[in-house]
C-alpha positions in Angstrom: -12.9 17.4 10.2 -16.0 15.4 10.9 -15.8 13.2 14.0 -17.7 10.0 13.8 -19.9 8.0 16.1 -18.5 4.7 17.1 -19.0 1.9 14.6 -20.5 4.2 12.0 -20.6 2.2 8.7 -19.0 3.2 5.5 -21.0 4.1 2.4 -23.7 1.7 1.2 -23.2 -1.4 -0.9 -22.0 -1.1 -4.4 -23.5 -3.2 -7.2 -20.1 -4.8 -7.9 -19.2 -5.5 -4.3 -19.5 -9.2 -4.7 -17.0 -9.1 -7.6 -14.6 -7.0 -5.6 -14.9 -9.4 -2.7 -13.9 -12.3 -4.9 -10.9 -10.3 -6.3 -9.6 -9.6 -2.8 -10.2 -13.2 -1.7 -7.7 -14.1 -4.4 -5.2 -11.4 -3.7 -6.0 -9.2 -0.7 -2.6 -7.6 -0.4 -2.7 -6.2 -3.9 -5.6 -3.8 -3.1 -5.0 -1.2 -5.7 -4.3 -3.5 -8.5 -7.8 -4.8 -8.7 -8.0 -7.5 -11.3 -8.8 -6.4 -14.8 -11.9 -8.4 -15.0 -13.3 -6.6 -12.0 -12.3 -3.3 -13.5 -14.1 -4.1 -16.8 -17.3 -5.1 -14.9 -17.1 -2.0 -12.8 -17.4 0.0 -15.9 -20.9 -1.4 -16.6 -21.9 -1.5 -12.9 -20.9 2.0 -11.9 -20.8 4.1 -15.0 -18.4 6.9 -15.6 -15.5 4.6 -14.9 -13.3 4.4 -17.9 -9.9 2.7 -18.3 -8.5 3.0 -21.8 -5.3 1.5 -23.1 -3.9 3.5 -26.0 -0.7 2.3 -27.6 1.4 4.8 -25.6 1.3 8.1 -23.9 3.0 11.5 -24.2 5.8 12.1 -21.7 5.4 14.6 -18.9 5.9 18.2 -19.9 9.6 19.0 -20.3 10.7 15.3 -20.0 12.1 13.6 -23.1 10.6 10.3 -24.2 12.9 7.4 -23.0 13.6 4.3 -24.9 12.6 0.9 -23.6 13.0 -2.5 -25.3 11.8 -6.1 -24.8 15.0 -7.1 -23.1 14.4 -5.2 -19.9 14.1 -1.8 -18.2 16.3 1.2 -18.7 18.4 1.7 -15.6 21.1 4.1 -14.3 23.0 1.9 -11.9 25.7 4.5 -11.3 23.0 6.9 -9.9 22.1 4.3 -7.2 25.8 3.8 -6.2 26.1 4.0 -2.4 22.4 4.1 -1.9 21.5 0.5 -1.2 19.5 -1.9 -3.2 16.3 -1.5 -5.3 13.8 -4.2 -6.2 11.2 -3.3 -8.8 8.7 -4.8 -11.1 9.0 -3.5 -14.7 6.2 -4.6 -17.1 5.6 -7.8 -15.1 9.2 -8.9 -14.4 11.0 -8.5 -11.1 14.5 -7.0 -11.1 17.1 -6.1 -8.4 19.5 -3.3 -8.9 22.5 -3.4 -6.5 23.9 0.0 -5.5 27.2 -1.5 -4.3 28.0 -3.2 -7.6 25.6 -1.2 -9.9 24.6 -4.5 -11.4 21.1 -5.4 -12.5 19.7 -8.9 -12.0 16.5 -10.4 -13.3 14.6 -12.6 -10.7 13.1 -15.5 -12.6 9.5 -16.5 -11.8 8.6 -19.0 -14.6 5.0 -18.7 -15.6 4.2 -16.4 -12.7 3.7 -12.6 -12.4 5.7 -11.0 -9.5 4.3 -8.3 -7.3 4.8 -6.5 -4.0 8.6 -6.9 -3.4 9.7 -6.2 0.1 13.2 -6.2 1.6 13.7 -7.4 5.2 14.7 -4.7 7.7 18.3 -5.9 7.8 18.5 -5.8 4.0 19.5 -9.5 3.7 16.3 -10.9 2.2 13.7 -10.1 -0.4 10.1 -11.4 -0.2 7.5 -11.0 -3.0 4.2 -12.4 -4.2 4.1 -14.4 -7.5 0.8 -15.1 -9.1 -0.6 -17.3 -11.8 -2.7 -15.1 -14.1 -4.7 -15.6 -17.3 -5.4 -12.9 -19.9 -8.7 -12.4 -21.6 -9.9 -10.1 -24.3 -12.8 -7.8 -23.5 -13.6 -5.6 -26.5 -10.0 -5.1 -27.5 -8.7 -4.7 -23.9 -6.5 -7.5 -22.8 -7.0 -7.9 -19.0 -5.9 -10.5 -16.5 -7.3 -12.2 -13.5 -5.4 -13.9 -10.7 -5.9 -17.7 -10.3 -3.5 -18.3 -7.4 -0.6 -16.7 -5.6 2.5 -17.8 -3.7 4.9 -16.2 -1.3 8.5 -16.3 -2.6 11.7 -15.4 -0.8 15.1 -14.7 -2.3 18.4 -13.3 -1.1 18.6 -9.5 -1.3 20.5 -9.6 -4.5 17.7 -11.7 -6.2 19.5 -15.0 -6.1 18.0 -18.3 -4.8 14.4 -17.1 -5.4 12.0 -19.8 -4.5 8.4 -20.3 -3.3 7.8 -20.9 0.4 6.8 -24.5 0.9 4.4 -25.8 3.5 1.9 -23.0 3.6 -1.4 -22.4 1.9 -0.7 -18.7 1.1 -3.6 -16.3 1.3 -2.2 -12.7 1.9 1.0 -11.0 3.0 1.4 -8.7 6.0 5.1 -7.9 5.8 8.3 -8.3 7.6 8.7 -7.8 11.4 10.2 -4.4 12.0 13.2 -6.0 13.8 13.5 -9.6 12.8 13.7 -11.9 9.7 10.1 -13.0 10.1 7.4 -12.5 7.4 3.8 -12.6 8.4 1.2 -14.2 6.1 -2.4 -15.4 6.4 -2.9 -19.0 5.4 -5.6 -21.6 4.7 -8.7 -21.5 2.7 -12.3 -21.9 3.9 -15.4 -22.2 1.7 -17.8 -20.2 3.8 -16.6 -17.1 5.6 -17.9 -13.5 5.9 -14.8 -12.1 4.1 -11.4 -13.5 3.4 -10.6 -17.1 2.9 -7.7 -17.3 5.4 -8.1 -19.4 8.5 -4.8 -18.5 10.3 -1.7 -16.4 10.5 1.9 -17.8 10.2 5.4 -16.4 10.6 7.8 -17.5 7.9 11.6 -17.4 8.2 13.9 -17.1 5.2 15.3 -20.6 5.8 11.8 -22.1 5.5 10.8 -22.1 9.2 7.0 -21.7 9.8 5.5 -20.6 13.1 1.7 -20.5 13.5 0.5 -17.4 15.4 -3.2 -17.6 15.1 -5.2 -20.6 13.9 -8.8 -21.8 13.3 -10.2 -18.3 12.7 -11.4 -16.1 9.8 -8.7 -13.5 9.2 -9.3 -10.1 7.6 -5.9 -8.5 8.1 -3.0 -8.0 10.4 -0.3 -5.4 11.4 3.0 -5.6 13.4 3.6 -3.8 16.7 6.3 -1.1 16.5 8.8 -3.3 18.3 7.9 -6.5 16.4 6.9 -8.3 19.6 3.3 -8.9 18.6 0.8 -9.0 15.7 -2.6 -7.3 15.8 -5.0 -9.6 13.8 -8.6 -8.8 12.8 -11.1 -11.7 12.4 -14.8 -12.2 11.8 -17.3 -14.7 13.1 -20.9 -15.2 12.3 -23.1 -18.1 11.1 -25.4 -16.3 8.6 -25.5 -12.8 7.1 -23.5 -9.5 7.7 -25.9 -8.3 10.4 -24.8 -11.2 12.6 -21.0 -11.0 11.9 -18.7 -9.8 14.6 -15.4 -8.2 13.9 -12.7 -8.7 16.6 -9.2 -7.2 17.0 -6.8 -9.4 18.9 -3.1 -9.2 19.6 -0.8 -12.2 19.5 2.7 -12.2 21.0 5.3 -13.6 18.7 6.8 -15.6 21.5 3.6 -17.6 21.9 2.2 -15.9 25.0 -1.5 -15.5 25.6 -3.5 -13.4 23.1 -5.5 -10.3 24.1 -8.8 -9.0 22.7 -8.6 -5.2 22.1 -12.0 -4.5 20.4 -15.1 -6.3 19.2 -17.8 -4.8 17.0 -21.1 -6.5 15.9 -22.1 -6.0 12.3 -18.7 -4.5 11.3 -15.4 -5.6 9.9 -12.3 -4.2 11.7 -9.4 -3.6 9.4 -6.1 -2.7 11.1 -4.4 0.4 9.6 -1.3 0.4 11.8 0.2 0.2 15.3 1.6 3.5 16.3 3.6 5.0 19.2 1.4 7.0 21.6 -1.8 6.3 19.6 -1.9 2.5 19.9 -3.6 0.4 17.2 -5.3 2.3 14.3 -8.2 0.6 12.5 -10.9 1.3 10.0 -14.4 -0.1 10.1 -16.6 -1.4 7.2 -20.2 -1.8 8.0 -23.0 -4.1 6.8 -23.4 -4.3 3.1 -19.8 -3.5 2.1 -16.6 -5.4 2.1 -13.0 -4.5 3.1 -11.0 -3.5 0.1 -14.0 -2.8 -2.1 -15.4 0.7 -2.6 -14.0 1.6 0.8 -10.7 2.1 -0.9 -12.2 5.0 -2.8 -15.1 6.3 -0.6 -13.1 6.2 2.6 -13.8 4.5 5.9 -14.1 5.6 9.5 -10.6 5.7 11.1 -10.1 5.1 14.9 -7.2 4.8 17.3 -7.2 2.5 20.3 -4.7 3.2 23.0 -5.0 -0.1 24.9 -7.3 -3.1 25.1 -10.9 -2.1 26.0 -10.3 1.6 25.8 -12.8 3.9 24.1 -11.8 4.3 20.4 -10.8 7.8 19.4 -12.4 8.8 16.0 -10.0 10.5 13.7 -12.0 11.0 10.5 -12.5 9.1 7.2 -9.5 7.7 5.4 -8.7 5.7 2.3 -8.6 2.0 3.1 -5.5 1.0 1.0 -1.7 0.7 1.2 -0.8 3.3 -1.3 -1.8 6.9 -1.3 -3.9 6.7 1.8 -1.7 4.6 4.1 -1.3 6.4 7.5 2.3 7.2 8.7 3.5 7.6 12.2 6.8 9.0 13.5 9.0 7.6 16.2 8.0 10.6 18.3 4.3 10.0 18.0 3.2 12.3 15.2 0.6 10.8 13.0 -0.5 11.7 9.4 -3.2 10.2 7.2 -5.2 11.1 4.1 -8.7 12.3 5.2 -11.5 11.8 2.7 -14.9 13.5 2.3 -16.7 10.3 3.3 -18.0 9.2 0.0 -18.3 12.6 -1.7 -15.8 12.5 -4.5 -14.8 8.9 -5.1 -11.9 9.8 -7.5 -8.4 10.0 -6.0 -8.2 13.7 -7.1 -11.4 14.8 -5.3 -11.8 15.5 -1.6 -8.5 14.2 -0.2 -6.3 16.0 2.2 -3.4 15.0 4.5 -4.2 15.5 8.2 -1.4 15.9 10.7 -2.1 14.8 14.3 -0.2 16.0 17.4 0.9 13.3 19.9 0.5 15.8 22.8 -2.9 17.4 22.0 -4.4 14.7 19.8 -5.6 17.5 17.5 -5.5 16.8 13.7 -5.1 19.7 11.2 -4.6 19.8 7.5 -1.1 20.0 6.1 -0.5 23.2 4.2 -2.0 23.2 0.7 -3.2 25.7 -1.8 -6.9 25.9 -2.8 -8.1 23.5 -5.4 -5.5 20.9 -4.6 -5.5 17.4 -3.0 -2.7 16.1 -0.8 -1.6 12.5 -0.5 1.2 10.0 0.3 2.3 11.2 3.8 5.5 9.7 5.2 7.6 10.8 8.2 11.3 11.1 8.1 13.2 8.7 10.4 13.8 11.4 13.0 10.1 12.3 13.0 10.8 16.0 12.4 9.7 16.2 8.7 6.7 15.0 6.9 7.0 14.4 3.2 3.7 14.5 1.3 2.5 15.0 -2.3 0.3 17.8 -3.7 -1.8 17.3 -6.8 -4.5 19.3 -8.6 -8.2 18.8 -7.6 -10.0 17.7 -10.8 -13.7 17.5 -11.5 -13.2 14.7 -14.1 -14.9 11.4 -13.5 -13.2 9.6 -16.4 -9.9 7.8 -16.1 -8.3 7.9 -19.5 -4.7 6.9 -19.6 -3.6 10.4 -20.7 -5.6 11.9 -17.8 -3.9 9.6 -15.3 -0.4 10.3 -16.7 -0.9 14.1 -16.8 -2.3 14.3 -13.3 0.4 12.1 -11.6 3.2 13.7 -13.6 2.2 17.2 -12.3 2.5 16.2 -8.6 4.7 18.3 -6.3 6.7 17.2 -3.2 6.2 19.1 0.1 8.3 18.9 3.2 6.5 20.0 6.4 7.8 20.6 10.0 4.8 20.5 12.3 6.7 22.0 15.3 7.6 25.2 13.4 4.9 25.2 10.8 7.4 25.6 8.0 6.5 24.1 4.6 8.6 24.0 1.5 8.3 22.4 -1.9 10.9 19.8 -3.0 13.0 19.9 -6.1 11.2 19.9 -9.4 10.7 16.4 -10.7 8.3 14.9 -13.4 5.7 14.0 -10.8 6.2 12.7 -7.2 4.2 9.7 -5.9 4.7 7.4 -2.8 8.0 9.0 -1.6 10.3 6.9 0.7 12.9 8.2 3.1 16.4 6.9 3.3 17.5 5.6 6.7 19.4 8.8 7.5 16.6 11.1 6.3 18.9 12.8 3.8 17.4 11.3 0.6 14.1 10.4 -0.9 13.1 7.9 -3.5 9.8 8.3 -5.4 7.8 7.5 -8.5 7.8 10.0 -11.3 6.7 9.7 -14.9 6.3 5.9 -14.5 9.9 5.5 -13.3 11.8 5.6 -10.0 13.8 8.7 -9.1 16.4 9.3 -6.4 16.7 12.7 -4.7 20.0 12.1 -3.0 20.4 15.5 -1.2 16.9 17.0 -1.2 18.5 19.9 -3.0 18.2 18.3 -6.4 18.1 17.7 -9.2 16.7 14.2 -8.8 18.1 11.4 -11.0 15.9 8.7 -12.6 17.1 5.2 -11.6 14.8 3.0 -13.7 11.9 3.1 -16.2 9.2 1.9 -16.8 7.2 0.3 -13.9 4.0 -0.4 -15.7 3.8 -0.8 -19.5 3.5 2.8 -20.8 -0.1 3.6 -21.6 -1.4 0.6 -19.5 -1.6 1.8 -15.9 -4.1 -0.3 -13.9 -6.3 2.1 -12.0 -9.2 2.1 -9.5 -11.0 5.4 -9.5 -7.6 7.0 -10.4 -5.6 5.1 -7.7 -2.6 3.5 -9.3 -0.8 0.8 -7.3 2.7 2.2 -7.7 3.7 1.2 -4.1 3.3 -2.5 -4.9 5.9 -2.2 -7.7 9.1 -1.6 -5.8 11.0 -1.8 -2.5 14.1 0.1 -1.4 16.7 -1.1 1.0 19.0 1.9 1.8 22.5 1.3 3.2 22.5 0.3 6.8 24.2 2.6 9.3 27.5 1.1 10.6 27.3 -0.4 14.1 28.9 1.5 16.9 
């Protein structure tokens, strides 16, 4: 693994960076679902990037074609019985499937397109983003671009869905790990280095709004593990990128004094997580690039910072997104992330491997994988003893035909790795495994396969498909092969009974 000098910039500017910057100004949380207009323009700007939309696609090998109609998705409510609640977006409509009643409920968002559903930690509330979009025809491809977005909150069963009033929503940073508080950036400025947000607010389900940071230019934010603080990255600078300064500051939720952890001239700081033992993880994007642009495909330098003012520890390059490359930490301090080749192999199926980092030695080593494969989607079990990750074939293709995407994702295999013993085993056979999620007790996994959601209730199989489809078949939005499956669903497993 290549170690990096401090503040090393990411790869150079892309001809379409300005377009990507605008797309993420409109919808920064939706990093992988780059607007269709940007995708079309990237075709001309980058070359070799192809996103076709045939009328349909063949099912994965050995999987029968499943019916779907205009009235809603296909669901197996009985298969979710006793396994909590599932919120998912199917072909642009938000649904909630209740595992206690096995009933399916449509969440109405008149005139808006829902995205990024997220259950609160206590399972009582559901937050999501609803956007106004317009479609345009480009040579036969109907694509859409986001005009505006709102934060909505509903009860966990999907009832009483409504937009949050009183905030100028910019981007969502998620629920507190231990409270019914949802963090968002707010405000809109006309002249900033990157990101139009000018502050961060905490929103309660009943409509309470608590400012945390104000009068600043926000890039991103992450919660502390105990939910007591937010780490917020900002930029300042009067002229061009060379004079911009990225700053990482923590803000206590209770309103105490803020603390500056890091400041870098000529770079953006993008928080990647706040982890036990390691502290705050962040990536950097240097002069000439923007967060959320080509850095989501090339990779960006990843560092951990144990405490304010400490020397950052370089960990490698990683994907700067919230899907396949999102780092995962365990309660015991183990860390896993997707390492990239630093700009060599921009496609998701080239040069990507999961690294596992020990909390005692600080050493990072690749998770087991055969030759000619990539590994993605690392996520630790609740006990921190097992890492689930995904293995896919390493491809040389630079085109992104819908059939290529479907065939590649539908051939993914699940791996379960114990770093203390070194044991690694493959999971039960399924029609593709992407972005796996653990249940609260660590006995089950939910994941995407064949454009649907599957539940592996016992880790001994066979898994059962809960719902299909997520995206319209044959119309998966992709950015260098990355498909934003993680923004299409949220799972709230049953809560453990209180002692």
